[in-house]
KOLKE-304994 format. One record per atom (N, C-alpha, C): residue in one letter; x, y, z. Coordinates in steps of 0.1 Angstrom, whole numbers, plus 5000, padded with zeros to 4 digits. Atoms other than C-alpha are relative to their C-alpha. Layout:
# KOLKE-304994
atom zavex:A | px:X | py:Y | pz:Z
...
END
This chain:
# KOLKE-304994
atom zavex:X | px:5003 | py:5003 | pz:5013
atom zavex:X | px:9340 | py:9154 | pz:7094
atom zavex:X | px:4993 | py:5012 | pz:4993
atom zavex:X | px:5006 | py:4990 | pz:5008
atom zavex:X | px:9331 | py:9179 | pz:7067
atom zavex:X | px:4993 | py:4993 | pz:4988
atom zavex:X | px:5007 | py:5006 | pz:5011
atom zavex:X | px:9306 | py:9171 | pz:7040
atom zavex:X | px:4993 | py:5012 | pz:4992
atom zavex:X | px:5006 | py:4990 | pz:5008
atom zavex:X | px:9296 | py:9195 | pz:7012
atom zavex:X | px:4994 | py:4995 | pz:4987
atom zavex:X | px:5006 | py:5002 | pz:5013
atom zavex:X | px:9275 | py:9195 | pz:6981
atom zavex:X | px:4998 | py:5013 | pz:4993
atom zavex:X | px:5001 | py:4988 | pz:5007
atom zavex:X | px:9279 | py:9222 | pz:6955
atom zavex:X | px:4995 | py:4998 | pz:4986
atom zavex:X | px:5005 | py:5002 | pz:5014
atom zavex:X | px:9258 | py:9224 | pz:6924
atom zavex:X | px:5008 | py:5009 | pz:4990
atom zavex:X | px:4993 | py:4993 | pz:5010
atom zavex:X | px:9277 | py:9235 | pz:6893
atom zavex:X | px:4990 | py:5003 | pz:4988
atom zavex:X | px:5009 | py:4998 | pz:5012
atom zavex:X | px:9264 | py:9245 | pz:6858
atom zavex:X | px:4994 | py:4987 | pz:4995
atom zavex:X | px:5007 | py:5012 | pz:5005
atom zavex:X | px:9239 | py:9221 | pz:6843
atom zavex:X | px:5006 | py:4996 | pz:4986
atom zavex:X | px:4995 | py:5003 | pz:5014
atom zavex:X | px:9255 | py:9224 | pz:6808
atom zavex:X | px:5015 | py:5002 | pz:5001
atom zavex:X | px:4985 | py:4999 | pz:5000
atom zavex:X | px:9292 | py:9221 | pz:6799
atom zavex:X | px:5003 | py:5014 | pz:4996
atom zavex:X | px:4995 | py:4986 | pz:5002
atom zavex:X | px:9311 | py:9254 | pz:6799
atom zavex:X | px:5014 | py:4999 | pz:4994
atom zavex:X | px:4986 | py:4999 | pz:5005
atom zavex:X | px:9344 | py:9266 | pz:6784
atom zavex:X | px:5006 | py:5011 | pz:5007
atom zavex:X | px:4992 | py:4990 | pz:4993
atom zavex:X | px:9371 | py:9287 | pz:6799
atom zavex:X | px:5011 | py:5004 | pz:4990
atom zavex:X | px:4991 | py:4995 | pz:5010
atom zavex:X | px:9391 | py:9308 | pz:6775
atom zavex:X | px:5001 | py:4991 | pz:4988
atom zavex:X | px:5001 | py:5008 | pz:5012
atom zavex:X | px:9380 | py:9286 | pz:6746
atom zavex:X | px:5003 | py:4985 | pz:5003
atom zavex:X | px:4997 | py:5014 | pz:4996
atom zavex:X | px:9389 | py:9253 | pz:6765
atom zavex:X | px:4988 | py:4994 | pz:5007
atom zavex:X | px:5012 | py:5006 | pz:4993
atom zavex:X | px:9360 | py:9230 | pz:6774
atom zavex:X | px:5004 | py:4994 | pz:5013
atom zavex:X | px:4997 | py:5005 | pz:4986
atom zavex:X | px:9359 | py:9222 | pz:6811
atom zavex:X | px:4995 | py:4986 | pz:5001
atom zavex:X | px:5003 | py:5014 | pz:4999
atom zavex:X | px:9360 | py:9185 | pz:6816
atom zavex:X | px:4993 | py:4996 | pz:5013
atom zavex:X | px:5007 | py:5002 | pz:4987
atom zavex:X | px:9350 | py:9185 | pz:6853
atom zavex:X | px:5004 | py:5011 | pz:5009
atom zavex:X | px:4997 | py:4990 | pz:4990
atom zavex:X | px:9349 | py:9208 | pz:6883
atom zavex:X | px:5002 | py:4992 | pz:5013
atom zavex:X | px:4997 | py:5006 | pz:4987
atom zavex:X | px:9366 | py:9196 | pz:6915
atom zavex:X | px:5004 | py:5010 | pz:5010
atom zavex:X | px:4996 | py:4991 | pz:4989
atom zavex:X | px:9369 | py:9214 | pz:6948
atom zavex:X | px:5010 | py:4993 | pz:5009
atom zavex:X | px:4991 | py:5005 | pz:4989
atom zavex:X | px:9394 | py:9210 | pz:6976
atom zavex:X | px:5000 | py:5009 | pz:5011
atom zavex:X | px:4999 | py:4991 | pz:4988
atom zavex:X | px:9399 | py:9223 | pz:7011
atom zavex:X | px:5013 | py:4996 | pz:5006
atom zavex:X | px:4987 | py:5003 | pz:4994
atom zavex:X | px:9432 | py:9225 | pz:7029
atom zavex:X | px:5001 | py:5006 | pz:5014
atom zavex:X | px:4997 | py:4994 | pz:4987
atom zavex:X | px:9442 | py:9229 | pz:7065
atom zavex:X | px:4990 | py:4997 | pz:5011
atom zavex:X | px:5009 | py:5003 | pz:4990
atom zavex:X | px:9411 | py:9217 | pz:7083
atom zavex:X | px:5004 | py:4989 | pz:5009
atom zavex:X | px:4996 | py:5011 | pz:4991
atom zavex:X | px:9419 | py:9196 | pz:7114
atom zavex:X | px:4990 | py:4989 | pz:5002
atom zavex:X | px:5010 | py:5010 | pz:5000
atom zavex:X | px:9394 | py:9169 | pz:7105
atom zavex:X | px:5005 | py:4988 | pz:4993
atom zavex:X | px:4995 | py:5012 | pz:5006
atom zavex:X | px:9401 | py:9133 | pz:7097
atom zavex:X | px:4993 | py:4996 | pz:4986
atom zavex:X | px:5007 | py:5003 | pz:5012
atom zavex:X | px:9376 | py:9132 | pz:7068
atom zavex:X | px:4993 | py:5012 | pz:4994
atom zavex:X | px:5008 | py:4989 | pz:5007
atom zavex:X | px:9364 | py:9158 | pz:7043
atom zavex:X | px:4995 | py:4994 | pz:4987
atom zavex:X | px:5006 | py:5005 | pz:5012
atom zavex:X | px:9340 | py:9148 | pz:7015
atom zavex:X | px:4994 | py:5013 | pz:4993
atom zavex:X | px:5004 | py:4989 | pz:5008
atom zavex:X | px:9335 | py:9174 | pz:6988
atom zavex:X | px:4993 | py:4995 | pz:4987
atom zavex:X | px:5008 | py:5006 | pz:5012
atom zavex:X | px:9308 | py:9167 | pz:6961
atom zavex:X | px:4996 | py:5012 | pz:4992
atom zavex:X | px:5004 | py:4990 | pz:5010
atom zavex:X | px:9303 | py:9188 | pz:6930
atom zavex:X | px:4992 | py:4993 | pz:4989
atom zavex:X | px:5007 | py:5005 | pz:5012
atom zavex:X | px:9276 | py:9181 | pz:6904
atom zavex:X | px:5002 | py:5010 | pz:4989
atom zavex:X | px:4997 | py:4992 | pz:5011
atom zavex:X | px:9285 | py:9195 | pz:6870
atom zavex:X | px:4996 | py:4993 | pz:4987
atom zavex:X | px:5004 | py:5005 | pz:5013
atom zavex:X | px:9268 | py:9189 | pz:6836
atom zavex:X | px:4997 | py:4985 | pz:5001
atom zavex:X | px:5005 | py:5014 | pz:4998
atom zavex:X | px:9251 | py:9157 | pz:6848
atom zavex:X | px:5011 | py:4990 | pz:5004
atom zavex:X | px:4989 | py:5008 | pz:4995
atom zavex:X | px:9284 | py:9144 | pz:6863
atom zavex:X | px:5002 | py:5003 | pz:5015
atom zavex:X | px:4997 | py:4997 | pz:4986
atom zavex:X | px:9293 | py:9141 | pz:6900
atom zavex:X | px:5015 | py:4997 | pz:5002
atom zavex:X | px:4987 | py:5002 | pz:4996
atom zavex:X | px:9328 | py:9145 | pz:6913
atom zavex:X | px:5001 | py:5000 | pz:5015
atom zavex:X | px:4999 | py:5001 | pz:4985
atom zavex:X | px:9336 | py:9134 | pz:6948
atom zavex:X | px:5015 | py:5001 | pz:5003
atom zavex:X | px:4986 | py:4998 | pz:4996
atom zavex:X | px:9369 | py:9146 | pz:6964
atom zavex:X | px:5000 | py:4996 | pz:5015
atom zavex:X | px:4998 | py:5004 | pz:4986
atom zavex:X | px:9380 | py:9129 | pz:6996
atom zavex:X | px:5014 | py:5006 | pz:5005
atom zavex:X | px:4988 | py:4996 | pz:4993
atom zavex:X | px:9406 | py:9143 | pz:7020
atom zavex:X | px:5000 | py:4992 | pz:5013
atom zavex:X | px:5001 | py:5009 | pz:4988
atom zavex:X | px:9415 | py:9118 | pz:7047
atom zavex:X | px:5013 | py:5001 | pz:5008
atom zavex:X | px:4988 | py:5002 | pz:4991
atom zavex:X | px:9439 | py:9115 | pz:7077
atom zavex:X | px:5003 | py:4985 | pz:5000
atom zavex:X | px:4997 | py:5015 | pz:5001
atom zavex:X | px:9456 | py:9082 | pz:7070
atom zavex:X | px:5003 | py:4993 | pz:5013
atom zavex:X | px:4999 | py:5007 | pz:4987
atom zavex:X | px:9461 | py:9076 | pz:7107
atom zavex:X | px:4986 | py:4996 | pz:5005
atom zavex:X | px:5014 | py:5004 | pz:4997
atom zavex:X | px:9423 | py:9074 | pz:7110
atom zavex:X | px:4994 | py:4991 | pz:4990
atom zavex:X | px:5005 | py:5008 | pz:5011
atom zavex:X | px:9414 | py:9060 | pz:7076
atom zavex:X | px:5012 | py:4995 | pz:4992
atom zavex:X | px:4988 | py:5005 | pz:5006
atom zavex:X | px:9443 | py:9039 | pz:7065
atom zavex:X | px:4999 | py:4996 | pz:4985
atom zavex:X | px:5002 | py:5004 | pz:5014
atom zavex:X | px:9428 | py:9028 | pz:7031
atom zavex:X | px:4989 | py:5007 | pz:4994
atom zavex:X | px:5011 | py:4992 | pz:5006
atom zavex:X | px:9408 | py:9056 | pz:7015
atom zavex:X | px:4994 | py:4994 | pz:4987
atom zavex:X | px:5005 | py:5006 | pz:5012
atom zavex:X | px:9404 | py:9036 | pz:6983
atom zavex:X | px:4988 | py:4991 | pz:5003
atom zavex:X | px:5012 | py:5008 | pz:4997
atom zavex:X | px:9379 | py:9013 | pz:7001
atom zavex:X | px:4988 | py:5009 | pz:5002
atom zavex:X | px:5011 | py:4991 | pz:4998
atom zavex:X | px:9359 | py:9043 | pz:7012
atom zavex:X | px:4995 | py:5006 | pz:4986
atom zavex:X | px:5003 | py:4995 | pz:5014
atom zavex:X | px:9360 | py:9056 | pz:6975
atom zavex:X | px:4991 | py:4989 | pz:4993
atom zavex:X | px:5008 | py:5011 | pz:5006
atom zavex:X | px:9347 | py:9022 | pz:6963
atom zavex:X | px:4986 | py:4999 | pz:5006
atom zavex:X | px:5013 | py:5001 | pz:4994
atom zavex:X | px:9319 | py:9022 | pz:6989
atom zavex:X | px:4991 | py:5012 | pz:4996
atom zavex:X | px:5008 | py:4988 | pz:5004
atom zavex:X | px:9308 | py:9058 | pz:6979
atom zavex:X | px:4996 | py:4997 | pz:4985
atom zavex:X | px:5004 | py:5003 | pz:5014
atom zavex:X | px:9308 | py:9047 | pz:6942
atom zavex:X | px:4989 | py:4990 | pz:5000
atom zavex:X | px:5011 | py:5010 | pz:5000
atom zavex:X | px:9287 | py:9017 | pz:6950
atom zavex:X | px:4987 | py:5006 | pz:5005
atom zavex:X | px:5012 | py:4993 | pz:4994
atom zavex:X | px:9263 | py:9038 | pz:6971
atom zavex:X | px:4993 | py:5009 | pz:4989
atom zavex:X | px:5006 | py:4992 | pz:5010
atom zavex:X | px:9258 | py:9062 | pz:6942
atom zavex:X | px:4994 | py:4991 | pz:4989
atom zavex:X | px:5005 | py:5009 | pz:5010
atom zavex:X | px:9253 | py:9033 | pz:6918
atom zavex:X | px:4986 | py:4994 | pz:5005
atom zavex:X | px:5012 | py:5005 | pz:4995
atom zavex:X | px:9226 | py:9019 | pz:6941
atom zavex:X | px:4989 | py:5011 | pz:5000
atom zavex:X | px:5010 | py:4989 | pz:5001
atom zavex:X | px:9209 | py:9053 | pz:6943
atom zavex:X | px:4995 | py:5002 | pz:4986
atom zavex:X | px:5004 | py:4998 | pz:5015
atom zavex:X | px:9210 | py:9057 | pz:6905
atom zavex:X | px:4991 | py:4989 | pz:4996
atom zavex:X | px:5009 | py:5011 | pz:5004
atom zavex:X | px:9195 | py:9022 | pz:6900
atom zavex:X | px:4987 | py:5001 | pz:5006
atom zavex:X | px:5013 | py:4999 | pz:4993
atom zavex:X | px:9168 | py:9028 | pz:6926
atom zavex:X | px:4991 | py:5011 | pz:4993
atom zavex:X | px:5008 | py:4990 | pz:5006
atom zavex:X | px:9157 | py:9060 | pz:6909
atom zavex:X | px:4996 | py:4996 | pz:4986
atom zavex:X | px:5003 | py:5005 | pz:5013
atom zavex:X | px:9158 | py:9044 | pz:6874
atom zavex:X | px:4988 | py:4990 | pz:5001
atom zavex:X | px:5010 | py:5011 | pz:4998
atom zavex:X | px:9136 | py:9015 | pz:6887
atom zavex:X | px:4986 | py:5005 | pz:5003
atom zavex:X | px:5013 | py:4995 | pz:4997
atom zavex:X | px:9108 | py:9038 | pz:6898
atom zavex:X | px:4992 | py:5002 | pz:4988
atom zavex:X | px:5009 | py:5000 | pz:5012
atom zavex:X | px:9080 | py:9033 | pz:6874
atom zavex:X | px:4990 | py:5011 | pz:5000
atom zavex:X | px:5011 | py:4990 | pz:4999
atom zavex:X | px:9054 | py:9058 | pz:6886
atom zavex:X | px:5005 | py:5012 | pz:5007
atom zavex:X | px:4996 | py:4988 | pz:4993
atom zavex:X | px:9061 | py:9094 | pz:6893
atom zavex:X | px:4992 | py:5003 | pz:5012
atom zavex:X | px:5007 | py:4996 | pz:4988
atom zavex:X | px:9052 | py:9108 | pz:6927
atom zavex:X | px:4994 | py:5013 | pz:4997
atom zavex:X | px:5007 | py:4987 | pz:5002
atom zavex:X | px:9025 | py:9135 | pz:6925
atom zavex:X | px:4998 | py:5006 | pz:5013
atom zavex:X | px:5002 | py:4993 | pz:4988
atom zavex:X | px:9024 | py:9161 | pz:6952
atom zavex:X | px:4986 | py:5007 | pz:5000
END
């Protein structure tokens, strides 16, 4: 399994006068059954999955689970009332 997280620009950017809607990465040729690539760009997160369908026959379930996990994390951070002081 490969798992990456790559931060992108914090603000939206343009390329040759065209606004970039999102940044997604991919990887090809690795002999692994699951690759998870995560890019954060302009306060958005893009998750790209590459799966071996012999090992993970229904990747949409995995996508749904990842989306639910991010939603739980987001809600948990919003619910924090007091900042942590170091």
